[in-house]
N, C-alpha and C positions, 0 to 999 in steps of 0.2 A: 504494500500500500504506500502510495506516495506521501511524502511529508506535507502537512497543511501549508498552503502558500500564504505568505504574509506580505502586506504592503503598508508601510508607514506613510501617512499624509502629513506634510509639514508646510504650512504657509509661513514665509519668513521674508520680511522687508526691511530695507535699510542698507546695511553693509555686513559682509561676512565677518565674524570675529576672527581674531588672530589665530585661534586654535582650530579653524575649520579644516586644515589639512590633516590634523590628527583625528578629528571626528570622521572624516572621509576614509582615512586609512582603516579605522575600526569597522566601518561599513564594508570595506573591501574584503575583510576577513570573515564576513557573514554572507558569502556569495549567493546563497539560495533564499535570501530575504531581500525585498525591494524597498526602496525609498523614492518618494515623489515630492519634490519641492515646487511650491508656487511662489515666485520670487521676482524681485527687480534687481537682484544683486549680481546677475550674470552667472555664467557657468564656470566654476572653479577649474583651473587647468588640470588638476590632479583627480578629477572625479572618476570613480570606478563605474563600470558598466551597470551595476545594480542600483545606481543612484541617478535619477532623472530630474530634469528641471524644466518647468513651464514658465516662460517669461511673460510677465504682465506687471502693470503698476499696482500700487496699493489701492488706488481709486478704482481701477478695473476689477480687482479682486473683490472689493467691497460691493461692487455692483452685481457680481456673480452671486455672492452670498445673499444679497437683498432679494434678488429674483428667485433664487432657489427656496429660501425660507419664507418668502412673502412678508418681509419686514423691512424697516428702514435701518440698514446697517451702515452707520456713518460714525465710526468711533473717533475719539480724539487722537488716538495713537495706535500703532500696531500691537501694543501690549494687550489690547482688547481681544486679540486673536486667541489668547489663552482661554477665554470664556467659550470660544467657538469649538474647542477640541471635541467634546462629545457629539457635536453635530457634523463633524467632518465627513463621516461615512455617508451621511445623507446628502450633504452638499456635493460630494464628489462620487456619488453612487455609480456614475458612468465610467469611473476609472477602476472599479472593483471587479469587473468581470473576470472570472477565473481564479479569484483569490478567495481563500477560506476565512481569513482574518484580516482586519485592518487595524491600524494602531495610530496613536498620536505620540509624539516624542519631542522633547526639547533638544537643543543641540549643545547645551552646556554639559555634555556628558561624553564619555568614551565607552563604547560597547566592548564587552568580552565575547565569549562564545554563547550567543543567545540560544542556539538550538540545544546546547547542553543543559541549560537551565529550563527553558520552555520546551520540554520534551513533547513528542507527538502525543503520547498518552495524556499528558497534562492538558495540552491544548484542546484535544478532542473532548475532554470531559466538561469543560467550562465554556460559558458564553462571554465572560469577561475575566481578565486576569490583571489584578492590580499588584504592584510591588510594595504597597503599604498595607498594613494590617487593618487600619481603622478608617481609611478613606480611599477614594479613587486617587491614584498617583498621577497627578496632572502632567508630570514631566515624562511619563512613560506608561502606556497602558495598551492592552490588546483586547479587541472586541470581535466577536464572530460576525462574519459578513452575512447577516440575515436581516430581513426587513425589521424584525423585532428589535435587534440591537442597533441598527442604523437609525431607527426612530425612537429609541429609548429616551433620548433627551426630551422628547415631547411629553413624556409622562410627568415632568417636573412642573408643578403649578406655576403659572406665570412665566413660562419659558420665553414667550415672545417679548415681553417687556424687559426681562433680564438680558436677553441677547441684543435687543435693540438699544439698550441704554448706552450712552456714549462713553461711559467710563467702565473700567474693569470691575466686576462684582464677585469674582471668585466662583463663577458658575461651575467650573469643572470639578473643583475639589470640595466645594461646599454644597451647593444646591443639587448637583448631579449625584454626589456621594450619598445624599439622604435617600435616594431611591433604593439603594442597596443596604446601607448601614444606618440604623436608627437606634437611639438610646445607647450610644456607644459608651456612656459612662455608667451604665447599669452593671451590676455584678455579672461576671462571666457566665454563670449558669443560666440566669434569666436572659442574657443577651443571646446565648446559643439557642434557647427555646424560641425566642422571637425571630431569630434568623431562619429557623426551620419553617416558620409560618410565612416567610417572605419569599415568594418565588424568584424575585430578582436576585436576592442574596443566595438562595439555594443553588442557583446555577452559576455562581461566580466564585472566584478565588481571591481572597485577600490575605496574602502572606508577605510578611516583611522580608524584603531581600537584603536589607542593610547595605544599600548602595548609595545612600545620601547621608554621609557622616558629618560630624562637626556641628550638629544642630541640637535641638532639644530632646531628640530621641536617643535613649541610651544605646550603646553598642550591644551586640548579641550576648555578651557576658554580663550585662547589667551595669557596666562601668561607663564612664565618659572618657575613657582612654582610647582615643580614636587612632587609626593608622595615620602615619605621618608621610608615607610614600606609597603610591600605587604604581604597580609595574605592569605595563602592557607588553606582551611578547607574542608575536605571531598570532594574534587573536585571542590569547589567553590573558585573563586579568586577575591579578592577585595584589597583595599588599605586604608591607613590612611587619605586620602584626599577627596575621592569621595563617602563617605557614603556607601549605599547599592549597588552601581553600580558594576556590574560584568563584568569581562574581559575574553576574550577567552584564553589569555596567557600573560605572562610577559617575555619580552626579556631583560635580564639583562646585555647586552653587555657593556653598559657604565660603570657600576660598576665593571664588570669583568676586564676591561682594566685600569680604572682610580683609583678605590678605593681598590679593593681586592689585587693587587700586594703588598701592604704595609703590608699584614698579611700573616702568615703561614697558610697552609691549615687546620691544626688542629684548629686554631683560627676561621676560617671561618665556621666551623661546630662545634657548641658548645657542641654537644653530639653525640656519635656514634649511639645512639638509636633514635635520633630525626626523621630520615626519616620514622621510623615505626609508629610514632604518626600520628594522624588524623588532627592535626593542627600545623602549624609552620609559621614562617614569614621569609621574605627576606629583608635585609637591606644592606647599604653600608659596614657593618661589616661582612656580610655573612648570614648564615642561623641560626635563633634564635627561641627560644620558644616564643609563643605569650604572 
């Protein structure tokens, strides 16, 4: 039986971040997974075959969304696109022919071996797979390519007003999450009982992947002693703390906002040729040789 086919849909406007070559290298080592960007940033020269780009302006993209969702989608900034993530499968349904799953993903992350983590058995069992335990992971999530999951965002009360609001409202991780997870602060036994009664939750997986460190969530051992270096090697992703344990991706949002602004972009990438190498590391000082 063939592995389920996966397509990530990513609208991105402005300019590519300095780490884009590293991101694309990690896509290259997941050759049987596809990415499709809608962007005004141009096609990066080092883009692999499994990453495609549709060129259009932000205004043009907003017009596409407005027409597809029958709303006025005129956001103040591209950051509003985060709210749109649960609706991307519906907006771009014509791109999903032949795919079993679609997903949304940020680009401030580096992928490991995605197939090793999201095994065929695991994917076929669920309609949605989140890498956070208690909410939809807005930076990375997989959904089955079915009309039910493409239209799931419409089950959120007031979805039209939330998506048409000009400012970002956290639709993906707050409003959409409530469709699957409710009463998350209840004691675990009561929460599990409520989950069994919720068909959306019953057919979804919410498992913490521990791929977004340096935040409020404790590490897998309960401490706040986070890895200080992540190592990417030929598509395998590990760190300096957890031995041979492999991770599906590393979401470096905390370093991006807290540590990296103190450095120039040239400092954060120690060598222009580093992305072409098959091994490199990521630290609070940026991308480095191992």
